[in-house]
N, C-alpha and C positions, 0 to 999 in steps of 0.2 A: 542492455539487455531488457525485455520485457514480458509480458504475461501473454500467453494464446489467448485470442480474443478481443486484447485491448486495444490494438492498434487502430484497425477498422472502424472501432466504436468512438476512438478520439478523431480521427479523421472527420467522422461523420458529424460529431458534436461541434468541432474546429469550424467546418464549413459551413454548417447553417445555424449557429447557435447567436440570437442576442447579446448583447452586454447585458448587464445588470443594471437596474435603474437608481432612482434617488431612494437612498436609505431613508425608511420611516413609512413608505408608502404601500399598505398592501393592495394584492389585486387579483383576479383571476388569472389562469395560468396563461402565458404570451403576454400580459398586461403588464409587465414591469416585475420588480422584485415581489414576492409574496411573504407572507409571516414564517416564523418558524415554527415547523407541527410543533404540538404541545407545549406553547409558552407558557411562563410561569405560572404555575397554581400549582403544580407539583414539584418535585425536586428536579432542578437543572444538572445533568448529567452529563459527560462527556470522556473519552480516551485521550490519552495525552500522548504524542510521538515527540521523543529527544533525540535531534539529530548529533552524533558526534563526526566532526567531519575529517579527521584525520587517519592517513594510514602511513605503512611503512614504506610501501611500495606502489606503483601503478600498475595494475594487473591488465593485461591486454585487451580484455574485453569489456572491461568497467568503465560506463560513461557518468556514474553517478557523481553527486556533488561531494568529492573528496578531493583533500591534499597534503601532500608530502613533504614536510617541511624538517628542516635540521633540529629543530627544538621548540616544544608547545610550553607556553605559560600557563601549564594545567589551573594554578589557582584564579588567574583571571577571567578561562574559560567558565570555570565551574561557577565564580560569583555570577556571571552574564548568566549562565543556563537556569541559575537560582532565580535569579532576578525576574528573566522575562518569564519564567513558569508562573510566578507569582502574579507578575502585571495583568498576563494572558489569561489565566483561569479567574483572578477577579474581576476583569473587563468581561468575560462572559459569564460572569457570576455562577461559576461552576460550584455546585455543592457536593458534588461526588463524583471521584474519578473511577471509571468503569475497570479501565486498564491502563499498562504504561508499557512504552516499547521505546526501548533504546538501539537505534540504527545507526547506519554510518555510510561511508566511511568504516572504521574497525573500532566500536566502542569499548571493546575488551582491552583496547589502548589505554583506557581511561583507568584511574585509580577507583577502588572500592568508595573511598572517601569522596569522590565526585558524585558516583552513582547514588552513594547515601544522603549526600547532601542534596540532590534534586529531588528524591522521595520525600525528603523533610518538607521541603519546601510547599510540595505538591500537598501533602497532609497537613499543611499548615493554612494554605490556601484554599484548600477545599477537602473535604473528608475523602482519605483515601482506605477504604474497608481492608479489614484483615482479611489476608485471603486472595485480595485481588490480584489478577494476571498481573507478574511485572517480568518481562521478557527482555533479555540482553542477546544481541546478536555477537557471537564470539568467533575468531579465526584460528583453527587450530596451534597456530604459532603464538598465538597469545593466550592460551587457555592450561595454564600449568595447574598442576591441582592445587596448589597454595593460592592463586590470583583466583580460582574459580570459588575455593572456600570464603574468600574474602569478598567477593560477589554475592555469595548466598548470606551472609552475615548483613551486608547493606541493605537486603532487601529483596533482590532479585530470586523469583521462585521459577523459571523457563528459562533454559536456553536453546538460541536456533545456534547450530554450528554450520558454518559456511565452507563443507567440506569440498562441494562443486563436482569433484572424480574422486575414484578411488583407483585411476588408471595414473602411473607415473609420467608416461609421454603426454599426456592428457594435460595432468599439473603443469608440465613445462609450457605445454602451448597455451595454457591461459595466463601464466605468468605468477603462477601461486606460488607463495612463500613457503610453504609447508610439504614434506613428502607423505605417501601413503601411509605410512607406519606412524607419521604423526598425527595424520588425521585419525588413524582407528584408536591411539593412545586417548586423544583428545575426548573424542567420544564418550569411550568408556569412561574416564575420569568426569565428564559431565553426568553419565547416567547413573553413575555411583553417587553424585550430589544430589541431582534433580529427577529421581527415578519416575518415569511415566509422566514428566514434562521437558521431554528431549527432541529437539526437529533437528532434521538434518536438510540441506540444501543440496539438490543435485542439479547438474546441466547437461542437456542433450543436446545434439542438432549441431556438434563441433564439426567444422572442417576436416575433412577426412573420418570421420567416425563413422562406424560400419552398426549397423541395428545388432548383430553379436556380440559387439565391444558394448553397445549400450547395454544388452540383457544382462551381461555379464557385470558390467559395473553396479547396476541396480541388484542383481543378485548378491552381490558382495556388501550393498548398504543394508539389504535386508536382513542377513545375519550379524548387521553390526547395531541397525536403530532401535529407538526405542519404539514409539507408539505414533509419530509423525514425521511426514517426508513431504517437502515442499520440492518439487519437480519443474523445471523452469526451461523453457527452449530457449537457445542462444540466440538473440537477435545482434546481430551486426551492426554497431552503431558507429556512424560516420564519426571521426575523429578520435578513435580508437586503434591500437596497432594492429588488432585483429583485423579489422576491417578493412585497413589498410593492405594487409597482404594479401586479403582475399581480393579484393579491388585490382591489384596488380596484377592476379592471375598465379601471385607465389602458392598460394592455398587454394583448394577446390570450395567452393559454396554447396553446402550441402541441399540433392534434390528435394522438392516440395514433397513428393511420394514417400522419400526415405523419412523425414521428417514427421508425416503422419502415420507410417510405420511404426515408429519409435515411441511414439505417443499411445499409439493403440497397445503395443508390447507392452507398456508400463502400467497402464489402466488394468491390462488382463493379469497381469503379473500381482498386483498390490490387492486385486479384489482377491486372488487366489488365495493372498496371505493375510486375509481378513481385515483388508484397510477399507474404510469409505471415503470416496471419492467426494467430500462434500464444498469443494470449490476446483475450477478449472485446472488448476496447478497445484492443490493441496489435499493429503490424504490424511486419515486418520485411523486408528481404531481404541478400542475401550474407552472411547469418549474423549479423546485428547486432543478436540478442537482447539484452535487458537481464540479465545475470546477477543483478543485485539483484531486480530483478522477482520473476524466477524463484524466487528463495529462500521469497519470501512466499507464492506460489502452490501451491511444492511442499511448504509448513509445516516450512519448517526453520527451524531456532534463529534470533532475530535480537533485538539488544539496542538499543532506544531511548534514545538520550541528547536532553536538552535539554527545556526546558517544553512539557508535552503529549505528549510521545515516547511510544509504546506498544512494548511488548517482548514476546517470548515466549523464555523459555530456563530452563534448571533452575540454581537458586543452590545448585550444589554445595558453595560456599564454607559455606554455611550448614548443611550436612549433610543437604541435601533430594536427591531423586533424583525429583522430580515436575518438569515443565515448569511454568511460571509466566505467566500473563498479566498484566502490567504497565504501569502508567499513570504517567508522571511529572506531577508539578504544573504546571498548566497556566499560572498567572499567572508570568511571569518573575522578577518581584521577591522573589514568595515563594519561587519554585524556587531562586534563586541563596541566599538566608537558609539553607534547607534543605541544598543542597550543602555550602555553606560552615560548616553544624553537622554533619551525618553523612554527609559524602561523596559522597551522592547526594540526588535528590529524589523519590523512587517515593511517590507518595501511595495508589495502590491495587494491589494483588496478590490473585490469586486460584490457587490450585493446580487445574489442568485434569484432570478425571476420563480415564480413558480413552475413554469415550463422546464425551465433548465435544473429545478431539482429534482421533477421527475424524469427527465432525461438520465441524471446521473443515477437515481432510484433502479429505473429500468437496467442500464447499462452494467451497473455493478451486482444488483441481486441476481441477475440471469447467470451470473458467474458460479451461482451455488447452487447446489441440489435441492436447496428449500425453495430457491427461487422468490417472487415477491408475494407476499402472503395479501390477504386481503385487507387483514388490519394495519399492516404496514403501509401499503399503498393509502388507506382510509386517512392513515396520519398527514399524510402529504395532500392528498387530493380528496377532502369531505365532500365536494357537490360533483366530482366526476370519477366513479366508480371503474374499477378495472375491466369490468365486462361492457361498459359503456364504452372503452377507449377499444380493445380488443376483442371483443365478443362478437361483432356484426362482421358482416363482410370485408374481405381486406387482405392484408398482408398475413397476419396472424391466423386469421381461419385458414390460410394456404398451407401455413406452418403446420397447424396444428394434422391438418388431413393428411400432409407428407410423412406425418411421424416424428416431427423434431420439437414440438410444442405441446404443453398440456396448459388448458385453461379450466380452471374447475372451481369448488368451492372453496378451496385451500389455497388457490392463489394463482399466479403465472408462473411456469417453471420450465426448463427445457428437459426432454427426454433423455434418457443416459445418450443416446446418439448424438442428440441438438447439442450435449454440452460440448462434444467433440468438434464440433463445427460454429461454435458461437460466433466468429467472427465474421461469419458470412450470414448471419441471423439478423444481427444488431442494426444494421443499416436500415432494412426493409420495417422493422419494426421502430423505429426511431423516427422515420417518415410517417408512420401512421400514426403515431402517439403526437405529432407537431401537427401533422394534417388534423386530428379530432380534436386537441386541446387548443389549437389556435397558435399562431407565430406573431401577431400583431402586438402594434405597441411597443416599443422599444424606450427602455428609461433611459436616466442620464448616465453617465459613466460614473463608478465610485472612485474615490481617492484612495491613495496609499496612505499609512500612516504617517509617513513625513511629509504627505501632500503628494506624493507622486500619482502619476494616473493608473488607475488599478487598469490589468488586461484580466481579461475572462479568465477564468478557470485555474486550474491545477492540474493535476494530472497525475498519472503515476509517477509521479515524480520519481516521484518519485521518484521515493521511496526512494534512490539517491538519495532516495529519498525517500519518497512516501508514497506517493501514491499517485494518483493520476490528479491532473487538475480538475477536471469537474468533476470529480467524483469520489471520492474518497481516496485519498492516498496521495501520494504525492508524488508528481512524477508528472506525466506528460499531461497533454492537457486535457483531458475530458473526463475523467473521473477517475477517481480514486484516489490518490495522494498519499503518500506513504505508503500506501504502498501499499501497491499493487505494490498501492498498492499498491498497497506496495513498496530500493534504496540501498544498501549497505556496499562495502568493496566488495563482499562478496556475494553479492547478489542477493540482496536479503530477502529474509521469506515476507517483511513486512513493506517494506515498504517499497517493493517495485513499485510503490508508489511514493516513493521520494524521491526527488532526485530531477536533475535539471531536465 
């Protein structure tokens, strides 16, 4: 599954972007890797994503980096998560962790002791401010009141619950472990412990799902939810049971017109209920925006820890001044061996050029209602302002005239109408950026933490990760990482960006 507006951006980036260059050399856009915006002079900050890769069963739609095994040596996994978190935070010389997100997999299967140990390691290696957002993804089947209380005592202060549907037949189709009643009970228990800091994930666009059924499910969720909803259009990923059923003709593929209608129905219902759509798939009221997710969409630094996790940060400890896209070894057993031997399990890394960083900033930032502010763009491109790239004749001006895009003193952002069709806008904007900023000078390839060749990008991994590869998240190649965004066995809120 993936975020709306993500795949086309990933494809555009994968098709035309150069690989990163030689670590250490700064240059203009398109001329190899560029320096990290805001090099240490002030405090170095980063978000932290932690991937728990284990699940109790395979859901029919999930392609995230997850494993179903007879038994988990949690003590060994915990020791490796702690060691890798310390290693990478110190390598990035991170002085303050802005937020923490535990995704998966099913991180609510981990013990509160493991969660506490990772948070303690983060606090020791870098400052973890009191009150910093600490989110854990939970499945209703592993969210008993006692377990939830343990997570709260460990330091978790926000829960993302993988409900996915409040229809019994849809839950069976998705291969979910929980029932509708269990989902309701879990959300109520979570809200009691984390009032104002509970999010629900829902899927739409399921094979055979009607607009009316989706509206009923969403209405039920509105009667149950707290102040945050994440709505994801189901993407049929090759290799999943659900995709195979649709490919064989055993289940119908939802028509594109119906998918668009479902999305517009959801936006209208949530707006009427007082929710702000602050990102393509995320809605909040009463200020309950996710700090961690915003760090991806604002193209801020984040460190990815755990099997298959993605990260975007500068390894200052190695003498570099360039932001790198990193991905950890996906297989848990191989990852643990690498952490035990080297302190971390980084499988691939690539230094991002200035142009690549701007591409990520564009593709991620336009996912939000705030867009890309003049100040944020200036941090990445002090010599080439937003208006110089998008203010003259070209694709962006045409999109403004058509009512899809706005460029003003605040920055560049989609109109509400444009946000709904972002996937169709991004390719043209990326082309204009590449043409204006230049695409010359490819640097040499980066090398992996254990000497492997780097492969460009990370993407919504996703969020199986985390988002996407080249842009924040962990997941697919192009922008995101973790989460999309980005990850989890239940389609994680953040992770859509972590994942393979």
